[in-house]
C-alpha positions in Angstrom: -15.7 70.2 6.4 -16.4 66.9 8.1 -13.0 67.0 9.8 -13.4 70.6 10.9 -16.8 69.7 12.6 -15.3 66.6 14.2 -12.2 68.6 15.5 -14.3 71.3 17.0 -16.8 68.9 18.7 -14.0 66.7 19.9 -12.3 69.7 21.6 -15.5 71.0 23.0 -17.0 68.0 24.5 -14.5 65.1 24.6 -17.1 62.7 23.5 -17.3 59.0 24.3 -19.1 58.6 20.8 -19.0 60.9 17.8 -20.3 60.5 14.4 -20.4 63.2 11.7 -22.1 62.2 8.5 -22.3 64.1 5.2 -26.0 64.0 4.1 -25.7 66.1 1.1 -26.8 63.3 -1.1 -30.2 63.3 0.6 -30.7 67.0 -0.4 -29.8 67.2 -4.0 -31.7 69.8 -5.7 -32.1 71.9 -2.6 -30.4 75.1 -1.6 -26.7 74.8 -1.9 -27.2 71.9 -4.3 -27.0 69.3 -1.5 -23.9 70.5 -0.1 -23.4 71.4 3.6 -26.0 69.1 5.0 -24.6 67.1 7.9 -25.8 64.9 10.8 -24.1 64.8 14.2 -24.5 62.0 16.7 -22.6 62.8 19.8 -22.5 61.2 23.4 -20.7 63.3 26.1 -20.9 63.7 29.8 -20.9 67.4 29.1 -24.6 67.1 28.2 -25.6 65.5 31.5 -28.5 67.4 33.1 -29.0 69.5 30.0 -32.3 69.8 28.0 -32.2 68.7 24.4 -32.6 72.4 23.4 -29.5 73.3 25.5 -27.6 70.4 24.1 -28.3 71.7 20.6 -27.2 75.2 21.5 -24.0 73.8 22.9 -23.2 72.0 19.7 -24.1 75.1 17.5 -21.8 77.1 19.7 -19.0 74.6 19.1 -19.3 75.0 15.3 -19.9 78.8 15.3 -18.4 80.3 12.3 -18.9 77.1 10.2 -22.8 77.7 9.9 -23.5 79.5 6.6 -19.7 79.1 5.9 -19.8 75.3 4.9 -22.7 74.1 6.9 -26.0 74.8 5.4 -28.0 72.3 7.6 -27.1 70.4 10.8 -29.2 67.6 12.2 -28.1 66.8 15.8 -28.5 63.8 18.1 -26.8 64.8 21.4 -27.0 62.6 24.4 -25.3 62.4 27.8 -24.7 58.7 27.8 -26.5 58.3 31.2 
């Protein structure tokens, strides 16, 4: 799942920085038994001039189809690098 997320974000945003972390261990005992919890830190010029909400929506659009099909929760830190 990590690689699928990375590939989609790389293709959509050509980021200068990209980190995708599996944080399932922090959610053991929660819904999905701690599986499918990820954190994304991404820096891309594609986010320039966008509000934080719009940046999150852009990331969610890039991983569409993976939400509830491998991704249970996604924490996002998206920046333009400016």
